[in-house]
N, C-alpha and C positions, 0 to 999 in steps of 0.2 A: 364492645370489646369483650372477648372471652377472658376467663380467669387466667388462662395460660398466656394470652397476649399481654394482660396487665402485669403479670409477674415478670414477663420479659422486659416490659417498659420500666418497671421498678428496678429490676436488676441492672439495666443499662444506665439508669440514673445513678445507682449506687456505684457502679464501676467508674463513672465520670467523676463523682465526688471523691472516691478513693484515690484516683490519680492526682486530683487537686491537693488532697491531704498529704500524699506522698511528697509532692513538690514543696509544700509549705513546711514539712517536718523532715528535712533531709538529715541523714546521719553525718557525723564528722568525727575526727580523731582527737578532739579536745578532751581534757580530763573529765569534763562534766557530761561526756557522751552517754553515760548510763541514764541520765535524765531524759535525753532525747529518745533513747531506746524505750524507756518506760512510757513516755508520751505516745510513741508510735504503737506500742503494745496495747495501750488503752483505747486508741482511736481507730486503729486499723485491724481490729480483731473480729471483723464481721458486723453483723447487725443489718437490719432492713433499710436503714437510712431513711426513715419516714419523714423526719423533720427536714433533712436536706431536699427530699423529694417535694415537700410542700413549698420550699423556697423556690426551687427551680421551676416548678409547675405554675405557681402563682405569678412568678416573674414573666413567664411565657405569655400569660394573658395580656401583658402590656408590651410585648415585643422587646423585652430587655435582652441585651447581648448575653449569650449563654455563659461566656467566660466570667462576666461580672456576677451573674447569679450563682455560679459554682463557687466563687470565692466566699460569698455570703453564706451559702449552704455549708461550706466547710467550717466557717466560723461558728455557726449555730451548732454544728455537730461537735465541735471542740467543747463548747459549753455543756452540751448534753453528756458527753463522755467524761468530762471532769466531774460532773455531779455523780455519775455512776461510780467512779473511782472512790470518791469521798463517802458515798452512801454505803459502799461495801466494807468500809473500814471497821475494825473491831469496836470502835467507839460508837458506831452507828448501827448498821444492820448485821455486821460481822458475817458477811457472805464469803464463801470459799470458791464459788463458781459463778462465772458470768459469760454468757454466750458460749457455753460448753467448754470454757477454758478456765484455768486458775485465775482468780481475781488479781488485780495489779499488785496489791499489798502482799499476797501470797507469793507471787512471782519475784517481786523486787524488794520486799520489806516495807513496813509501814511508813518510815520516814521518806523514802524515795517516792512512794505512792502519793503521799501528801503533796510533795513538791511537784510531781507530775500533774496532779490535778490543778494546783496553783498555776503552773506554767501553761496548761491548756487554756485556762480561763483568760489569762492575760494575753496569750497569743491570739485569741479570738478577736480581741479589741484592737490589737495591732493590725490584723488583717482588714478589719472593717474601716480603719482610719487611713489606710494606704490609698493613694491615688489610683492604683491599679484596680481597686474595687469600683470606684466611680469618680469621674473627673470633677463632679460638683461637690464642693465641700459641705454644702447644706445637706445633701443626700447622705454623705458619710456621717455627718453629725447626727442626723435623724436615726440612722441605723444603730449607731453606738448607744444613743439614748434609749431606743426601743428595746434593745437586747439587755442593757443594764437594768431597766425596770423589770423585764420579764424574769431575769435571773436573780434579782436581789431580794431584799427582805420583804417586799410586797409581792414577790413572785415565787420562784422556785425554792429559794433558800428559806423563805418564810414558811412555805408549804412543808418543807422537810422538818422544820421546827414543830409544826403542828403534828406531823407524823410521829415525832418522838413523844409528844404529849399524849398521843392516842394510845401509847403503850401502857399508860398508867391511868388514863381517864377515859370513860365511855363517851364517845361522841355521838350526837344524833345526826339525822340525815342532812339538815342544812350545814352542819359543821363539817361532815364528811365531804359534802359537795364543795364547800369553800376550800378545804384542804387540798382536794384533788385539782380544783381549778388553779390553785396557786402552784402546787408541786409539779403537776404534769401539763395542765392546760395552758399555762402562760407561755411556755416555750413552744408549744404547738401553735399558739395564736401568733407569736412573734415571727414564726417561720412564714406564715401566710402574709403577715403585715410587711415583712421584709421585701417580698416580691412587689407589693404595692408601692413601697417607698422607692425602690429602685426604678419603678416605672412611672413615678410621679403621678399616681392614680388619683382620680377624683375622690372626694369624701364618701360618695355613695358606694363606689367600688371598694374602698377600704372597709367601710362598715359591713358590706356583704361578706367579705372574706373573714373579717373578725367574727361575725356571727356564725359562719360556717365552722371556723376553727374552734369556737367555744363549744358547740355541740359535738364536734368531732373529738375534742379532748376528753369530754365526759364519757362518750361512747368507748373511746380507747381505754380509759381507766376501768370501766365496767368489764370490758373484755379481758383486761389484765387481771382483775379480781377473779374472774371466772377461771382463767388459766391457773391461778394459784390454788384454786379448789379442785379443778378437774384435770389439769394438764399433767403430762408425763414429764418428769424431770429431764430425761435425755432429750426429748423433743423441744421443751421450753428452753433448755440450756442453762437453767439455774434452779436452785432449790425451790420446791413448791410447798404449799401448806404453811408458809411462814406467818401469814397474818393470823390464822387461827391459833398457831402455836404461841404467838406473842399476845394473843387476846385482843387484837385490834378489831374495831368495828370497821366494816367495809360495805360497799354497795350490796355485795352478795349476802353478807351476814344479816343485813337489815331487811333486804327485800326477798331473799331466797333466790335460788338458782334460776328458776323459770321466769320470775318477774324481772330479775336483773337482766336476763337475756332479752326479754321483750323490751325493756327500757332502752337497752343498747340499740336495738333495731329502730325504735322510735327516734332516738337522738340522731342516728345515722341518716334517717329519712329527712329529719328537720334540717340537718346540715346541708344536704343536697338541695333542699328547697331554696336555701339562701343564695344558690348559685345561678338562679334563673337569669339574672342580669347578664351573664356571660355566654349563655347559649351553649352550643356544642363545644366551644373552646374549653369549657371546664369539665369535660367528660372524664379526664384523668383524675380530677379531684373527686368526682362522684364515685368512680371505681375504687378509689382509695378508701372512701367511707365504707363501702361494702367489704373490702378486704380487711379493714381494721376489726370489724365485729365478728369475722369468721376465721381469723387467723388461729393457727395452732401453736404459735411460738412468739 
């Protein structure tokens, strides 16, 4: 598959997820409608939809119904976008720009942005627990548990806490790796795991996807660190140079640009090796690994 073909595939997947999100977050005329508007602003303002793509593509390995995969993909994206809304707040990263647009708190105010993030998080679990997502209650329960663990204190939120600590303490490579595994990697991993849960996959298949996602998540973060150093703000869609400005240790600050880029390539290659079990059916996941380390935004 050429780069152009893959980008088309990624775009088609994003369009399908966007339609699902639109249906799940419909506007109404009730007094609290501004909250729904802020939720939609946070979740429908673009993005590559990499985590939803992982859900849909991993689910396809097990012939899961597309509609079910899209609902889970939307739930995972809601959690991701809630985290961005809260990360951008003045009490956290204090960002003014996200995906080329004013951040949610700039557009709607801090209080509404906090509520929008809270509502996206809880809405995600409502979607996962609905029978429309899967008729088997055990599958729905497993999805809820997996996403809760990935997003909670031992996952994404715990990683964000470590990120705050990194502003005042110098972290070494193992600590930076743990931080990024929790903050970024856990949600990427659960996106792959969700497809396997939906498909009632074997333990071996689940392990292969988890190993793929682990290496992909680290490669993704190294690429993100490189963009923060080398990227153009207009292209990236958010402020660059933030980590250096905040004095945070990153993969790039510890390894240097060239070694960091090499390490991202090694990790992407390792990620693809874990997919041998699935043969050509996993080519889209392999193409994603290449895309992640070469992206410009």
